[in-house]
C-alpha positions as CSV (number, residue, x, y, z in Angstrom):
1,X,-14.0,-9.9,-20.5
2,X,-11.4,-11.5,-18.2
3,X,-10.1,-9.4,-15.2
4,X,-7.2,-10.6,-13.1
5,X,-7.6,-9.0,-9.7
6,X,-7.1,-9.2,-6.0
7,X,-8.3,-7.1,-3.0
8,X,-5.8,-5.6,-0.8
9,X,-7.5,-7.0,2.3
10,X,-10.0,-9.7,2.9
11,X,-13.0,-7.7,1.8
12,X,-15.7,-9.4,-0.3
13,X,-17.1,-7.4,-3.1
14,X,-18.6,-7.0,-6.5
15,X,-16.9,-5.6,-9.8
16,X,-19.3,-3.5,-11.9
17,X,-18.1,-2.8,-15.5
18,X,-19.8,0.2,-17.4
19,X,-19.4,0.9,-21.0
20,X,-19.7,3.8,-23.5
21,X,-19.8,3.0,-27.4
22,X,-18.3,4.8,-30.4
23,X,-16.5,7.6,-28.5
24,X,-19.8,8.6,-26.7
25,X,-17.9,9.9,-23.7
26,X,-16.1,8.7,-20.8
27,X,-18.1,6.0,-18.8
28,X,-19.6,7.4,-15.7
29,X,-21.8,6.2,-12.8
30,X,-24.9,6.7,-15.2
31,X,-23.5,4.6,-18.1
32,X,-24.9,1.4,-19.3
33,X,-23.8,-1.5,-17.3
34,X,-21.7,-4.2,-19.3
35,X,-21.7,-6.7,-16.4
36,X,-21.8,-6.9,-12.7
37,X,-20.0,-9.9,-11.2
38,X,-21.4,-12.2,-8.5
39,X,-19.9,-11.8,-5.1
40,X,-16.1,-12.2,-5.3
41,X,-13.9,-13.9,-2.8
42,X,-11.9,-11.6,-0.6
43,X,-8.9,-13.6,-1.0
44,X,-5.7,-11.4,-1.3
45,X,-4.1,-13.7,-3.9
46,X,-4.7,-13.2,-7.8
47,X,-8.2,-14.2,-8.9
48,X,-9.8,-14.2,-12.4
49,X,-13.4,-13.2,-13.0
50,X,-15.1,-13.8,-16.5
51,X,-17.8,-11.3,-17.4
52,X,-20.0,-11.8,-20.3
53,X,-22.6,-9.2,-21.5
54,X,-26.2,-10.3,-21.6
55,X,-26.5,-9.6,-25.2
56,X,-24.3,-8.9,-28.3
57,X,-22.6,-5.4,-28.6
58,X,-22.1,-4.0,-32.0
59,X,-19.7,-0.9,-32.1
60,X,-16.6,0.8,-33.8
61,X,-15.0,1.4,-30.3
62,X,-15.8,0.7,-26.6
63,X,-14.5,2.2,-23.5
64,X,-15.0,0.7,-19.9
65,X,-15.2,1.9,-16.3
66,X,-14.5,-0.5,-13.7
67,X,-15.6,0.1,-10.0
68,X,-16.2,-2.2,-7.0
69,X,-18.5,-2.1,-4.0
70,X,-18.5,-4.1,-0.9
71,X,-21.5,-6.2,0.6
72,X,-22.9,-3.0,2.0
73,X,-23.0,-1.4,-1.5
74,X,-20.1,1.1,-0.4
75,X,-17.6,1.9,-2.9
76,X,-14.6,-0.3,-2.3
77,X,-12.4,0.6,-5.4
78,X,-9.5,1.5,-3.0
79,X,-9.2,-2.1,-2.1
80,X,-9.1,-3.6,-5.6
81,X,-5.9,-4.1,-7.6
82,X,-6.1,-5.2,-11.2
83,X,-3.2,-7.2,-12.9
84,X,-4.6,-7.4,-16.4
85,X,-7.8,-7.3,-18.5
86,X,-8.4,-9.5,-21.7
87,X,-11.2,-8.8,-24.0
88,X,-12.6,-11.5,-26.3
89,X,-14.1,-10.1,-29.4
90,X,-15.0,-11.1,-33.1
91,X,-15.0,-8.6,-35.9
92,X,-18.2,-8.6,-37.9
93,X,-17.6,-8.3,-41.5
94,X,-20.0,-6.1,-43.4
95,X,-20.8,-6.6,-47.0
96,X,-20.6,-3.5,-49.3
97,X,-23.6,-3.3,-51.5
């Protein structure tokens, strides 16, 4: 997953992406973590972060929840702007038997 983002001010922070699979519901604070970024620069220009899950995910559908926090762990979502999101995936072919 590639996220093009910027912060509205010079706040440094982290982006956490949570996920739910196959229509299991809307991702919430207790959903499985897809990936958390390292500390991101507080630059107000556009930046790209590349997030890769720790293991392969197999599913029919996936939904995401994106949140940020600052260095103190306080929710900083109000300071984040997202320009675009790209998701890299590969279809898995299943053989009928």
